[in-house]
C-alpha positions in Angstrom: 104.8 74.8 164.3 101.7 77.7 164.5 102.2 78.5 168.1 99.6 81.0 169.6 100.8 83.2 172.2 98.0 84.0 174.9 97.2 87.4 175.4 98.2 88.5 172.3 95.2 90.0 169.7 94.4 87.8 166.3 95.1 91.5 164.4 98.1 91.8 165.6 99.2 88.3 164.6 97.6 88.8 160.7 99.2 92.1 160.6 100.6 93.0 156.6 98.4 90.5 155.3 96.1 92.8 153.6 98.6 94.9 152.1 100.2 91.2 150.4 96.9 90.5 148.9 96.7 94.1 147.3 99.7 93.9 145.4 99.0 90.2 144.1 95.4 92.1 143.5 97.3 95.2 141.5 99.8 92.5 139.8 96.4 90.7 138.1 94.9 93.7 137.0 98.1 95.2 135.3 98.6 91.9 133.3 94.4 91.8 132.4 95.2 95.2 131.3 98.3 95.2 129.3 96.3 91.7 127.9 93.7 94.4 126.6 95.8 97.1 125.2 97.1 94.3 123.2 93.7 93.6 122.2 92.9 96.9 121.3 96.0 97.2 119.1 95.4 94.1 117.0 91.8 94.8 116.6 93.4 98.7 115.1 95.5 96.7 113.0 92.9 94.5 111.8 90.3 96.9 111.3 93.1 99.2 108.7 94.0 96.5 106.9 90.4 95.4 106.2 89.4 98.8 105.2 92.8 98.2 102.9 91.4 95.1 101.7 87.7 96.8 100.9 89.7 99.7 98.7 91.6 97.2 96.6 88.2 95.1 95.5 86.2 98.9 95.1 89.3 100.1 92.9 89.8 96.6 90.7 85.4 96.5 90.4 86.2 100.2 89.2 89.4 99.2 86.0 86.4 96.2 85.8 83.4 98.5 84.9 85.9 100.7 82.8 86.8 97.8 80.7 83.1 96.6 80.2 82.0 99.9 79.1 84.9 100.2 76.8 84.7 96.6 74.7 86.5 98.1 71.5 89.9 98.4 73.2 90.4 94.6 73.9 94.1 94.5 74.4 95.0 97.6 74.7 94.0 97.6 78.8 97.4 95.8 79.4 99.3 98.7 77.4 101.5 101.5 79.0 99.0 104.4 80.8 98.6 108.0 79.5 96.8 110.5 80.6 94.9 111.7 77.0 92.4 114.0 78.2 89.6 111.9 77.3 86.9 112.6 79.8 86.6 115.7 82.1 86.2 119.2 81.6 88.3 120.6 77.7 88.3 116.4 77.1 89.2 115.4 73.2 87.2 112.3 71.8 89.4 109.4 72.3 89.5 106.2 70.1 88.8 103.0 72.4 92.7 102.3 72.6 93.4 105.8 73.7 90.4 105.4 76.3 92.1 102.4 77.2 95.6 104.0 77.9 93.8 107.1 79.9 91.5 104.9 82.2 94.9 102.6 83.6 96.6 106.3 83.7 94.0 107.8 86.1 93.1 104.4 87.9 96.8 104.0 88.7 96.6 107.1 90.1 93.8 106.3 92.3 95.7 103.2 93.5 98.7 105.1 94.4 96.9 107.7 96.2 94.2 105.4 98.6 96.7 102.5 99.2 100.3 102.2 100.6 102.5 101.1 98.0 100.1 100.4 95.8 100.6 99.2 92.3 98.8 97.9 89.7 99.1 95.4 86.7 96.5 94.5 84.1 97.3 91.6 82.0 94.9 90.5 78.7 94.8 86.9 77.6 93.3 85.6 74.5 93.6 86.2 70.7 90.2 87.4 70.1 87.1 87.6 72.1 86.1 86.4 75.0 89.5 88.1 76.4 90.3 87.2 79.7 91.5 90.6 82.0 93.6 89.9 85.4 93.7 92.8 87.3 96.2 93.0 90.1 97.2 95.6 93.0 99.8 95.1 95.4 99.7 97.4 98.7 102.2 97.2 101.9 100.5 97.3 105.0 101.3 98.7 108.3 104.0 96.4 109.7 105.4 95.8 106.2 103.1 92.8 105.2 102.6 92.6 101.4 99.2 92.4 100.1 97.7 91.1 97.2 94.6 91.1 95.2 93.6 89.8 92.2 90.2 89.8 90.2 90.2 88.1 87.0 87.1 88.2 84.6 86.3 87.7 81.1 84.6 90.0 78.3 
């Protein structure tokens, strides 16, 4: 029952109500700010993941270009990587298979330097031309999520 006391001003009866409104507004504002902060963190993580995916695509394309430029190597790109000093300062003249091993060596170093936990695998299918090359790049994104990019080309 709401009783109105005669002679008591309305201001005195509503005392403390404004303080409750302010507290509720602060709680709502705090929840909103936490939501914005969570969205910001998610955006940063997604942006970092996009950069790694872009780097993986570029690195796979780089090896694909190396394979196209050294068509005589054929299945040698599925072999072991080796530093044969085929290009750069004081380089030596290399056979196509040696160039393929050198390309793999340089490329694997780039993958390891650019992508966190970056590992590679190259497989070649086919006994004769056209060969099908499968380039696989694995890396670990922040938070421990394993990622994979695969590029297949036929030459």
